[in-house]
C-alpha positions in Angstrom: 9.9 32.8 65.3 7.2 30.2 64.6 5.6 32.7 62.4 8.6 33.4 60.3 9.4 29.7 59.8 5.7 28.9 58.8 6.2 31.7 56.1 9.3 30.3 54.8 8.0 26.8 54.3 4.8 28.4 52.8 7.0 30.6 50.4 9.1 27.5 49.4 6.1 25.3 48.9 4.5 27.9 46.5 7.8 28.1 44.7 7.8 24.4 44.1 4.2 24.4 43.2 4.7 27.4 40.8 7.6 25.8 39.0 5.7 22.4 38.7 2.6 24.2 37.3 5.0 26.3 34.9 5.8 23.0 32.9 4.2 22.2 29.7 1.8 19.0 29.1 2.2 17.4 25.7 -0.6 15.2 24.5 -2.0 14.0 20.9 -5.1 13.6 19.0 -5.3 11.3 16.2 -7.7 11.1 13.2 -8.4 7.7 11.5 -9.1 6.8 7.9 -12.5 8.0 6.3 -15.2 5.5 6.2 -15.4 6.1 2.5 -11.9 4.4 2.2 -12.7 1.6 4.5 -12.7 3.0 8.0 -10.6 1.1 10.6 -10.8 -2.1 8.7 -7.5 -2.8 6.7 -6.3 -5.6 4.6 -2.7 -6.9 4.8 -0.6 -4.9 2.5 -2.5 -1.9 3.0 -1.0 1.5 3.9 -2.2 2.8 7.3 -3.7 6.2 6.7 -3.9 8.6 9.6 -3.4 12.3 10.6 -2.7 13.7 14.1 -1.7 16.7 16.1 0.4 17.4 19.2 -0.8 20.0 21.5 0.5 21.8 24.7 -2.4 21.7 27.2 -0.6 23.7 29.8 -2.1 26.8 31.2 1.1 28.5 32.5 3.6 30.3 30.4 5.8 27.6 29.7 6.7 26.5 26.1 7.4 22.9 25.0 10.7 23.3 22.9 10.7 21.8 19.4 13.7 20.3 17.6 13.8 23.3 15.1 14.9 25.6 18.0 16.4 23.2 20.7 17.6 20.4 18.4 17.9 17.0 20.5 16.5 18.8 23.5 13.2 19.2 21.7 10.1 17.0 21.6 9.5 14.5 18.9 6.7 12.2 17.9 6.7 8.3 17.1 3.8 6.3 15.2 4.0 2.9 16.6 1.8 -0.2 15.7 1.0 -2.5 18.6 -1.4 -5.3 19.6 -2.4 -3.3 22.7 -2.9 0.4 23.8 0.4 0.0 26.1 3.6 1.4 24.5 6.9 1.5 26.5 8.7 4.7 27.0 11.6 5.5 24.9 12.2 5.6 21.1 10.5 2.9 19.3 12.7 0.6 17.1 12.0 0.5 13.2 11.8 -2.8 11.7 10.5 -4.0 8.1 9.0 -7.1 9.7 6.5 -7.2 12.2 7.3 -7.1 15.9 5.6 -5.9 19.1 5.5 -2.0 19.4 7.2 -1.5 16.0 8.0 1.8 14.7 6.1 2.3 11.3 8.4 3.2 8.5 8.7 7.1 8.2 6.9 7.2 11.7 9.3 9.3 13.6 8.3 13.2 13.5 11.6 14.9 14.1 10.9 18.3 12.8 8.8 19.9 15.6 8.0 23.6 16.8 8.0 25.2 19.7 4.5 24.9 21.5 3.2 27.7 23.5 0.5 26.8 26.3 -2.6 25.9 24.1 -0.6 25.6 20.7 -0.5 22.7 18.5 1.2 21.2 15.5 -0.6 19.3 12.7 1.0 16.4 11.1 -0.4 15.3 7.8 0.5 14.6 4.1 -0.1 16.0 0.7 -3.6 15.9 -0.9 -3.8 12.6 -2.7 -7.1 11.4 -4.7 -8.1 8.3 -3.2 -11.2 5.9 -3.2 -13.9 6.1 -5.7 -15.4 6.4 -8.1 -15.2 9.2 -7.9 -12.1 9.7 -6.0 -11.7 12.4 -3.3 -8.9 14.3 -2.0 -7.3 13.3 1.5 -4.2 14.5 3.2 -3.5 11.5 5.4 0.0 10.4 6.4 0.7 6.8 4.8 2.6 4.3 6.7 3.3 0.8 4.8 2.6 -2.2 7.1 5.5 -4.3 8.2 5.6 -7.8 6.7 4.8 -10.8 8.5 1.5 -9.4 10.0 -1.2 -11.7 10.9 -5.0 -10.9 10.6 -6.3 -9.7 13.9 -6.9 -6.6 16.1 -4.1 -3.8 16.4 -3.6 -0.5 17.7 -1.9 2.5 16.0 -0.2 4.7 18.6 1.2 8.1 18.7 3.7 8.9 21.4 4.6 12.5 22.1 8.0 13.0 23.3 9.0 9.5 23.7 12.4 10.1 25.0 11.0 12.4 27.8 13.4 15.1 27.0 10.9 17.8 28.0 9.8 18.0 31.6 6.1 17.9 31.7 3.3 18.3 34.3 1.7 14.9 33.1 3.7 12.3 31.7 0.9 9.7 31.7 -1.1 11.3 28.7 1.6 11.1 26.1 0.2 8.1 24.1 -2.9 8.2 22.1 -4.1 5.0 20.4 -6.5 4.0 17.9 -8.1 0.4 17.4 -7.8 -0.9 13.9 -8.6 -4.5 12.4 -6.4 -6.1 9.8 -7.9 -8.8 7.8 -6.2 -11.4 5.4 -6.0 -10.8 1.8 -8.1 -13.1 -0.2 -6.4 -15.0 -3.1 -8.2 -14.9 -6.3 -7.6 -18.3 -8.4 -8.4 -18.2 -11.9 -11.6 -20.2 -12.9 -11.0 -23.3 -15.1 -12.2 -22.7 -18.5 -14.6 -25.6 -20.0 -13.1 -27.6 -22.8 -14.3 -26.5 -26.3 -17.0 -28.8 -28.1 -15.6 -31.4 -30.4 -17.8 -30.1 -33.3 -16.1 -26.8 -32.7 -12.6 -28.3 -32.9 -13.6 -30.3 -36.1 -15.0 -27.2 -37.7 -11.6 -25.4 -37.1 -9.6 -28.4 -38.4 -11.6 -28.7 -41.6 -11.4 -24.8 -42.3 -7.5 -25.1 -41.9 -7.2 -28.1 -44.3 -9.4 -26.5 -46.8 -7.4 -23.1 -46.6 -4.1 -25.2 -47.3 -5.8 -27.0 -50.4 -6.9 -23.7 -51.9 -3.3 -22.0 -51.3 -1.6 -21.0 -54.4 1.5 -23.1 -53.5 -0.6 -26.1 -53.3 -2.1 -25.5 -56.7 1.0 -24.3 -58.6 3.9 -25.8 -56.9 5.7 -22.5 -56.7 7.0 -20.7 -53.6 4.3 -18.7 -51.7 4.3 -15.0 -51.7 4.6 -13.3 -48.5 1.3 -11.7 -49.0 -0.7 -14.7 -50.1 0.1 -16.7 -46.8 -3.1 -17.5 -44.9 -3.7 -15.4 -42.0 -5.5 -15.7 -38.8 -6.4 -13.6 -35.9 -3.9 -13.9 -33.0 -4.5 -11.7 -29.9 -6.7 -9.3 -31.9 -4.1 -8.8 -34.8 -3.9 -10.5 -38.0 -0.7 -12.6 -38.6 0.5 -15.0 -41.0 0.0 -18.7 -39.9 3.7 -19.7 -39.7 5.3 -21.6 -36.8 6.7 -18.4 -35.4 3.6 -16.3 -35.2 0.8 -18.7 -34.8 0.1 -21.0 -31.9 -3.2 -22.4 -33.5 -1.9 -23.7 -36.7 1.5 -24.4 -38.0 2.2 -24.1 -41.8 5.1 -26.2 -42.8 6.8 -25.1 -46.1 10.6 -25.4 -46.9 12.3 -22.0 -47.3 13.9 -23.1 -51.0 10.8 -24.4 -52.7 7.3 -25.0 -51.6 6.6 -28.8 -51.7 3.3 -30.2 -52.6 3.1 -31.9 -49.2 2.3 -28.8 -47.5 -0.1 -29.7 -44.7 -1.5 -28.0 -41.3 -1.1 -29.4 -37.9 -3.7 -28.5 -35.3 -1.6 -27.8 -32.2 -4.1 -28.7 -29.5 -7.8 -28.8 -29.2 -7.8 -26.8 -26.1 -5.8 -24.1 -27.8 -8.6 -23.3 -30.4 -10.1 -20.5 -28.3 -10.4 -17.8 -30.8 -9.3 -18.3 -34.5 -11.0 -15.6 -36.8 -11.9 -16.0 -40.4 -9.1 -16.2 -42.9 -8.4 -13.3 -45.3 
């Protein structure tokens, strides 16, 4: 009687152990940005570049069902940004602004395959030329940073089966994190331009007055032809010196007739940066 009872207990224990060891074991492995692109040091506003794979480490013949075959009963994966390596269980919540354990935009991998024991599924993006010169092809997944981030130390984490819909042999190895450093973006202010020497300004003023004195309108008193207007170089292109086209010299002439009081006005000493020779 005792022998039969012991055998029954042993058989029940073996059955329970067999069912436990038959469960899958999901875990992940992550790959960070290449040192050629800056490694694990980012600047606020950059895209977080990673690739990762999810594996079934179980040795028994028990598959981990994916969403492509089991729909909502299949496993998924979340990509989360956190200040530490501890991510709470459950689906992460997306937010465009920074918050602890935030789901990155596009960070929920909801199209997953069935994973047999020892099988894996890789998650990466299309080949994009980055870095340089010369640029190189990389197939990272690109996740925009949330707004409101401050410079400091963070962790990018991949959580396999965050909703625990797949019974596993070990539920404590579903989160894989990688430390990154985010630095503040430096602002570049334009350097002040030194003022032009007075002799330079006087030279351009004298040249403008001389060109007005030599103008056919000044000599003959008739209306100037369009082709005979003085011209200056503004922005690399030759333009007539009238108030609509030149910011250096304004030529005042009535539209009906050209008076003898045509004169040139130098708009500003600081504006005389680049006046080319007149045609």
